[in-house]
Residue, then its C-alpha position, 0 to 999 in steps of 0.5 A: m275167405i282168407l282164414s278158411d283158405i289158410s286152414i285148408k292149405r295148412p291143416v296142422f296150423a288150423t288144428m293147433l289154433n283150435l287146440v289152443l282154445v281147448v287147452f286154455g279152456l280145460f285148464a281154466l275150468p277147474e279154477l272157476a268158482v261156482d256160485q248161484y249168481p254172478d259176483v255183482d258189486f252193488p253199492i249198498i252200504t249198511a250201518t248198524v249201531v247198538y244203543p242198549g236200553a234205548d227205545p225206537e223214538t230215542i234211537e230215531q232222534k239220537i242215532l238215525e237223524p244225526l247219521e242221516e245228516a252226516v251221510n246226506g252229502i255223499a256223492g252218488l247217494d240215491k236212497v236212504s232207509g232207516n230203521a229204529f228198533p229197540n236197542i238197535a239203529q240200522l241205516v241202509l244207504q243205496f248209491k247209484l250203480e255207477k258208484n264203486g262199492d268200496q269207495a262208497s263204503q269208505e266214504v260212509r265210514d269216514k262220514i259216520f265216524a266223523a259224527l261219532s261225537e254227536l252220538p250218545d256215549e252209551a252207543e256202541t261203535p257203528i258197524i259198517q258193511k257192504f252188501d254182498v249179493g252172495g252173502a246169504p248163509v251157505l250152511t246152517i249147522s245145529v249143535s245139541n247135546p242132551q247130556s250137557e248143560y246148556g251153558a257148557l254147550s254154548n261155551l263149547t260152540d263159541d270156543v271150539i266149533k265156531p273158531a274151527i269153522e272160521r279158520i276154514s278157507g272161504v268162510a267169511a263169518v259164522s253167526l250164532s243163534g240160541d247160544r247162552l254163554r257163561e256170565i256172572h250175575v249180580l242180582v241186587n236186592r232193592k230193599d237191602l240196598s235201600g236199607y243200607g243207604l246204598t245205590p246201584a252206583d255204589i255196587v258198580n263202583s265197588i266192583q269196578a274199583q276192586n275187580i282189577d289187575i294193575p301193572a305197577g312197574k318193575l324191580q330190577n338189579d344188575k342181573n335181573y328184573w321182576n314185573i310188579r302187578v297189583k292182583g285184584r281181579a276175581d276168578t269166581a262168583v264167590q270172590i265177587a260176592n266177597l268184595p267189600i262195598i266202598s261207601a260211607g257207612a257201609t263198613g263191613l258190608r260186602i257185595g253178597n250182603v245186598a246182592q245174590v251173585k250167581d255163576t250162570i248163563a246169559d239171559r235168553e235173547t235168541g233161540g233155535y230148534i230143530n223140529k222141537t229139539e232146542t239147539i244152537l244154530l250156526s250160520v256160515q257165510r262164505q267170502s265174496g268170490s269163493n266157490t260155494p260148493q267147495v266152501s260147503e264141502d270143506v266145512q263139512k270135512g272140517l266138522a267130520k274131523l272135529k267130531d272126535q274132539l267133542p264131548p260124548g253125546t254132542k251132535v253137530d249136523v248140517v241142517s241146511d246146505n244152500s250149495i246143494y241147490i246151487k250145485g243142482s241148478i248148475d248141474s241141471v243147466k249143464l245137462d241141458l247143455v249136453l242134451g241140447a248139443l246131442l239134439a242139435t247134432f242129431i238134427v244135423l245127421l237127420f238132414l244131411r245123413d252123413p256121419w262125417i259131415t255131422l261129426i265135423s259140424a259137432i266139433a264146433l260145440p265142444i271147442s266153443v264151449i271149452g274155449t269159453f271157459a278160458f274167457l270166463q277165467v280171463m274176465g273174472f267170471t264164475l260158473n253161475m246161473m247166468s253164465t251157464l244159462g248163456l252157454s245152454l241157451a247158445i248151444g243150438i246156435l254154436i253149431d249154426d255157423a258150421i252147419i251153414v258152411i258144411e251144408n254148402i260144402h256138401r252141396h258143392l261136393a254133390m257137383n262132383k268137386s274135390g273136397a278141397q275145391a268144394a270147401k274153398d268154393a263153398t266157404s267163399e260163397i257163404g262166408l260173408a253171410v255167415f260172418a254177418t249172421t254171427l255179428t247179428i247174434v253178437a250185436v244182440f247180446v252185447p247190449v244185453a250185457f251192458m243193460e242199465g240197472i240191477v238187471g244189467r249187472f246180473f246179465y253182464q256175464f250172460g251177454l258176454t258169455v254168449a257173444f264170446a261163445v258165438i265168436i269162437s263158433l265162427f272161428v271154428a266154422f272158418t278153420i276146422a270145418p273147411m279143413l276137415s271137410a277138404r280131407l274127409l268128405k268125398p265127391g257125391e252123396y254119402e251112401p250108408k252101407t246097411a240096407i236099413l240105413r240106406t232105406a231110411s236115408h232115401k225116405i228122408d231125402h225124398w221127404l226133404t225133396s218133396l219139401d223143397n218142391g212144395y216150398r217152390h210152389v208156395l213161394d211162386w204163389v206168394l210172389a204172385n200174391r204179394w199184397k195178400t201175403l203181406f196183409a196176412a202177415g200184418l194181421i198175424t203181427l197185430f194178433s201177436f200183440f193181442l195175445l200179449r195181453f193174456v200172457p201173465v207177467s212176473f219179474f222172477p219165475k217161481e221155483d220149487r226149492g222145497e223150502f219156505t219160511v213161515n214168519y210168526t209175529l206175536p203181539e208186542g210185549t210177548s216174552i221170548d219164552g212166550t214166543s217159544a211156547q207158541t212157536l213150538t205149538m205151530v211146529d206141531s201143526i206144521q209137522k202134520f203136513p205130508g211131505v215136511k222133512r224138517v222144521i228149523v226155528a229161529l227166535a228173534a232172528g231178524a235184524d231187530k232181534k225182537v223177541n216176539t218174532a220167530r222164523v220157521y224154516v220148513q223143508l220139504v222132501d225132494k220134489h220127485e218124492r211128492s205129488f204137490t208143488q212147493q206153491d201148493m203147500i204154501i197155499r195150503m199151510r197158509e189157509e190152515l195156520a192163519p186161523k189157528f195162530a194169526i189171532n189176538g194180534a199175532e201175524v202169520s205170513l209165508t214167503e218163498q226162499g230166494g225170491g227176493g223182492g229187493g230192498n230189505r224185504s222178501e215180499p214181491i209187492q212193496y209200496i212205500f208211502q210217506s207224509n208229514n200228516w201221520e194220521k192221514l198216512v195211517a188212515f190211507t194205508e190201513k184202508a189200502k190194506a183192507d181193500i187190496p185183497k178184495l181188489v187184486p186176486g192172488t195177493t196174500d199176507v197183505n199188511t203194512t209196516r205201521p209200527k205196533d204200539s208197545k207198552e212202556y212205563r214212562i217216568s215223568i220227573d218233576q224237575g223243580r222238586a228233583a233239583d231242590l232235593g239234589i237229584s238230576t235226571a241223569q242220576i235217575g236214568a243211570a240208577l234205573r239203567a244199572l238196575y234194569e238193563g243188565d249192563k256189563i260192569s266188569d269181567i273175570v278170567s276163568n280158565g283163560k276165558t273172559v266171563d262178563v259180570r252183569l248187574r241188575v235187580s233181582d227177578e222179584d223186584r222187576m215185576g211191575a210199577t210198584d217195584l219202580s216206585g220203591i227205588t231210592l236214590k242218594n243225593s249229594r248230601g247222602e240223603q235217600i230220596g224215593l223215586n215216587s216223591i220226585a216222579e210220576i210213573k204211568l203206563a204208556s204206549s210207544p211205537s215198537t219200531i220206526e221206519r224212515f225213507n229218505r229222512q222221513r217216516q214211512i209206512t210200507l204196504i207189503s204183500n205176497f203174491t200167489g198168482k201168475d200175473l204180477g204185472a197185472a196185479a201191480k197195474t191194478i194196485d197202481e190204479y187204486v193208489v192214483k184214485n185213493m191216495p191223499p194229496e199229502v201222501t207220496l209214493n215210492k215203489a220197491g220190491q219186484t214191482e219196481m224191479m220189473v218196471d226198471a227191467v222192462k225199460a232196460i230190456l227195451k232199450a237193449l232191444a232197440i240198440a240191438i236192432l239198430l246195430v243189426y241194421m248197421i251191420l246189414c247195411a255195411q254188408y249189402e251196401s244198401y239201406l233198403a235190403p236190411l229193412v227187408i231182412m229185419a221185417a220178419l222180426p215182429l213175426s217171431l212174437t206171434g209164436a213166442f207169445g202164443s207158445l207161452l199162452i198155450t203152455g200156461q207159462i209166464m213172461s219173466i225176465y228170462t223170457m224177455i232175454g229169450i225174445i231178444l235172442l229171437m231177434g238175432l235168429v230170425t235175422k239170421n234166416g233172412i240173411l241166408l235167404i237174401d244173401f243168396t238171392i243177391q248172388k243170383m241177381n248178380e249172375g244175371l237173374n231177375v228178382h223173381d227168378a233169383l228168389m225162386a232159385a235161392g229159396p229152395v236152395r236155402l230152405r234146408p240150411i234155414l230149417m237145419t239151423t232153426f231146428a238145431a237152435g230149437g232142439g238145443m232149447i228143448p231140454i230148457a223148455i221141458g224144465h227138468g231138474v233143479g230150478g227148471e221151472a224158472r228156465s222153462p218159459m224162456g225155452v218155450a218162447v224161443i222154440g215157439g218164436l223160431l217155428a213161427s218166424t221161420v215159416l213166416t220168414l220164408l214167405v214174407v221176406p221174399c215178398l218184401f224183397s220183391l216189392a222193394e226191388g221193384a220199387k227201386h227199379g221203378l225209381e231208377a227208370r223214372r229218373q232215366r226218363k227224366r234225364a232223357h227229357 
């Protein structure tokens, strides 16, 4: 090998080449951002429009439908979801993954803003946002002060604390919940207003016309100039109350004569509690690409500096820090990496019993890992779960190339060759095989990096990280390893100096020699009984697929994060105060459970801002301080809370943190049903809601998104009579809106801060239908007309929300899942749907069930490409189409160990496990290459097939076992599943270890049989051709 020969001759040159990788890697490491997941660009765009006072049906007709029509023609648009809430329209546009997210965002912005003329004038400007996979809040901060008025605390939070956090580098946004800012409320007395012959419009016009400052030009002379300003803006509520009413017949009347003007705080629309203490909650989001732990640390440092500037008694506490979990997960993977490296090194020492050889082999690990950090920086990658998991997974592989090279050098040294000669001969002999084995690993992981779909985006960094690390390890094996071996290793066997070590070394050597001899006898037997061996191997392969039926399947493995959410929805029409009282009663019950550390309550926290909903975030003590798992607590809490609180139309569901189901929901099971026949759609989904829990074990919180009815007073206008009296529908709507919506009509400036002025009817005039019927309006002739004389007021029902999918109303069947086998559950539900769904109803899947199907397709395609690439590499190496098939025949054999180990340990087949099985394909091929490559060399030396296999098998046994045990040893820390997030990684480690052990044993027996048969068949064909030529 040219590279190894140069390294042996020029040791300083070889050292510098490797130090370049180390230096660049060490400089790159501090610059790498740390985050939970890769920074993935998903082309998902949301558009939110606020239309104050509008009901969901109005939102659907006047906001969603025009916007859906506007964006429908954008290239690459895949799915359109729309939600109509009271006052809010939300549009979610999902593009094909090939679409650039920034381009999609700009195109959506252009289309929506071009359609603004079709939206109502009262609708606010649409807010367009691009989905950020790392956009979840990094920190949740509580602000409280029992000594302060709530309005003052809200203003302090909004004016001081929030801006201070927003100025910190890496912070993208800070949102508030539970704050109630100072406002001026003009509370109109309906009877006084009617008595003076006034309308709400008179009050609004009077305030807007007089509470204003007007720049009126300037005065100037030759030397100076002076600005002119007409000063009319009020500074206080008293000044607003003293403003004259501008209306015919209202001479001498002031605002205070018909309305109570109060300097107060905003009506309660959201709420926050820590346990049962009312608080203001701040959610801090990081900027895309920023370092999450660093952002968290900087924010907490900023808060520490800020505390000295706050009023006495003000408490600012971090109650939730997502960076702790992220950092813990990354640290756990780093520990896996270090422990795996130590175990792999120990295995090398155990087999070779030479500290110098072990040291030279181990050098490949730090150089490969540190050098990969430079690659991560160049590629713009981060230190996240995917990239660090890739390094941890590869740690046992990175030492393989060096092991194979140095073991061969060690064998040549035993022939009493000099160090330089042994290094040169051994590297030359094994070089092509090592190169081919490394290429097979790269060929396995590059397709993983370029998988289709969402899974491919997440595993892009994973696949390339492993591939590059393995390439570096190959470089180290051909440079540093032979160079150091040539200088540090001596001819002959290494003999330990102490008696204990010598005894241990001799016993291990005796055991390995016995293993060699034992394998030689077994190999001789299987070569004599080739068809029996292959028949047994075939049965084992079939058995592996039989085992797969019993392995539970899930997309995401469950993690014990020590936190989960209780979602509490009260009946429609429940006020926020009613929701608060009921939720705090629930908090009492939750706090009685053992292991509960903290309860965080957010009222009206969803995108819909519905006041009858509450999210209760439950934090548990660290998992090492409790005897139960997070899942155990969820099951227990669900069983105890539901009977108490899911009554009288209320609903309770529990969801885990970070398990995302995809789309806009967290439930893993989501089936979207659509139909133009609403009655049949409702009937079917309600039937499914009742049947699924009985049919599918493990499904919990089964529900549908069928909108609940909300009560409303519907005012039906007699258009003819209203026209005769000179009253228009628009006039009626404007008057009612002014009285009951509480719109902002003006503002004042107090102490340099703008304070909103809002008008609405007084509380005693908004109690029921009689208050509405007593409303009077004034026509163009100045006559007062009672609302009850031109309209009928009656109580009616309307949908509380409306959900749309691809421009059609839909109902989604949703469910959490407490079982292990999500795949089997989804299959059962699919069968139920096929059997029971009416022909008028159509189905679209979402959540983890949809993602799992897409992921399996992508992984199987990546696996097929990987196998094809490996075959092509082997064909190129051996100039044969047959030998690679023999080597790769052992691939299915690894599945027996993988599936069996999962079944024995009770682990699940998850997305991580599937990636581990793909890794097995490369490792198993590696063993076959080492065996067959040396066999072919022996055949080229003149041995027949049987003798070549008998010569090569025992010689290659030790390096095969070494590389297998090193790779398996590197996976042991992952399989144990220790540390934060270890539960998710454990099945992958178990599958790889089980697959490695099974495939190694079977490869050592099956591959020689197949090679012997293939070579025999090849020679038979050649002999037949020669006989034909002779005739």
